[in-house]
C-alpha positions, 0 to 999 in steps of 0.5 A, spaced: 934 814 076 931 819 080 936 825 079 934 827 086 935 821 089 941 818 086 943 812 091 940 806 090 939 805 097 942 808 104 947 803 105 951 806 099 953 812 102 955 807 108 959 802 104 963 808 100 965 811 107 968 804 109 972 804 102 974 811 104 976 810 111 978 803 112 979 802 120 986 799 122 985 792 125 978 791 122 975 787 116 977 791 110 971 793 106 971 787 101 970 782 107 963 786 108 960 786 101 962 783 095 958 787 089 959 785 082 959 790 077 956 795 082 954 802 080 955 804 087 961 809 085 957 813 080 951 813 084 955 816 090 959 821 085 952 823 083 949 824 090 955 828 092 954 833 086 947 834 088 949 835 095 955 839 094 951 844 089 945 845 094 947 845 101 948 852 102 947 857 108 940 859 106 938 852 104 940 849 111 937 855 114 930 853 110 931 846 113 932 848 120 925 853 119 922 847 116 923 841 121 926 844 127 919 845 130 919 838 131 912 838 129 911 832 124 910 826 128 910 824 136 912 817 136 916 812 141 923 810 139 920 803 137 915 807 133 920 811 130 924 804 128 918 801 125 917 807 121 924 807 119 924 800 117 919 802 111 926 803 108 928 796 108 932 795 101 933 788 099 939 789 094 944 788 099 948 782 097 951 779 103 946 780 109 939 782 110 939 788 115 933 792 116 935 799 120 933 796 127 938 790 126 943 795 124 942 799 130 941 793 135 948 791 132 951 797 133 948 798 140 950 791 142 957 791 140 958 798 144 955 794 150 959 788 149 965 793 150 963 795 157 961 802 155 956 806 159 949 805 158 948 812 155 953 810 149 949 803 148 943 807 147 946 812 142 948 806 138 941 804 138 938 811 136 944 814 132 940 813 125 933 815 127 934 822 124 933 818 117 926 818 118 927 825 114 927 820 108 920 818 109 917 826 109 919 826 102 926 829 103 931 827 098 937 822 100 942 828 099 939 832 104 939 826 109 945 822 109 952 823 106 958 826 110 957 833 113 961 839 114 960 847 116 956 852 111 957 859 112 965 858 111 970 856 106 969 848 104 975 844 106 978 840 100 978 835 105 971 834 104 969 828 100 969 830 092 970 837 094 971 839 087 963 839 086 963 845 091 965 849 085 957 849 083 955 851 090 953 858 090 956 860 096 963 858 093 964 864 090 960 868 095 965 873 099 961 872 105 962 865 106 968 863 101 974 865 106 977 860 112 972 863 117 967 866 113 961 868 118 965 865 124 970 867 129 976 863 130 975 857 135 968 860 136 965 853 137 961 848 133 955 850 137 955 856 133 957 853 126 951 851 122 952 844 119 950 842 112 943 839 113 941 832 114 939 826 119 945 828 124 943 835 126 935 833 125 936 828 131 941 832 135 935 837 136 930 831 137 934 828 143 938 834 146 934 835 152 935 828 154 942 825 153 949 827 156 953 831 152 958 826 149 952 822 146 949 829 143 956 830 140 956 823 137 949 824 134 950 831 131 957 829 128 958 822 127 958 824 119 963 830 120 969 826 117 972 832 115 974 833 122 974 827 126 978 823 121 982 829 117 982 835 123 980 840 117 976 845 122 980 845 128 980 853 127 972 853 129 973 848 134 973 850 142 976 846 148 969 843 149 969 840 142 976 837 142 974 834 148 967 831 146 970 829 139 974 823 142 967 820 144 965 821 136 972 818 134 970 812 139 963 811 136 965 811 129 968 804 128 962 801 132 957 804 126 961 802 120 964 795 122 959 792 127 955 789 121 955 781 121 951 776 117 947 773 123 942 778 125 941 780 133 935 777 136 931 783 137 925 780 141 930 777 146 933 784 146 927 788 146 926 788 154 933 791 155 933 796 150 926 798 153 928 799 160 934 803 157 930 808 153 925 809 159 931 811 163 933 817 159 927 818 154 920 820 155 914 815 152 914 819 146 918 824 142 917 830 138 919 829 131 
């Protein structure tokens, strides 16, 4: 097993979320996947050991400097989806979903419920930041629950005990409730752990409505949108827009179905929707 990439595939993290945060009045996790003698639990624990050890304030700053210049590639959304689909994994025991199918299912579920078209588009786009894996980034720096750095790690974060090995845990600059921040300073002034959410937010921030950007940037911030652990850093605007993050989360986790969407039939609709909000090519 690659110690830098302990998850066997990206869906291990998403399966773990379903297990930890079952949505009321929806299918239970066992109805989605049925693994026998799965190594997932150990893999996820190892993932978070690495994630919680290395996601420091300095690490986040370094990754921002490396990637937020958006100089790796110039691609259309469909080219990015094709690029991401090189991560397709065959180990799912129930359904064979590549990234495009998952994103289409998420978007279609949102569309069927009559939400605004920018919300539908967000469903299609939300995981595009996982192209970070294809730049050689380890999975612990791409997926996983996200959380603020530069202040005390909440015990509401999954596997919070592993933060004891993080250098910031004992750094007096960062190990108090507020750390380097001020009360209710607003999340736009807070550095989040590095991953696909923050990266894609910067790719999309010039083009999408604010609620969509909140969904992209914070959909993995479970310690807040499920536990309310960082209310002391949030301002009024954050609280208002987190209602959209909460609306988005079930579509992301529970929209998978055994019959894949007809990507060919749906593509014209999504091409028009993409053209309404985004340029022909995006900087990644």
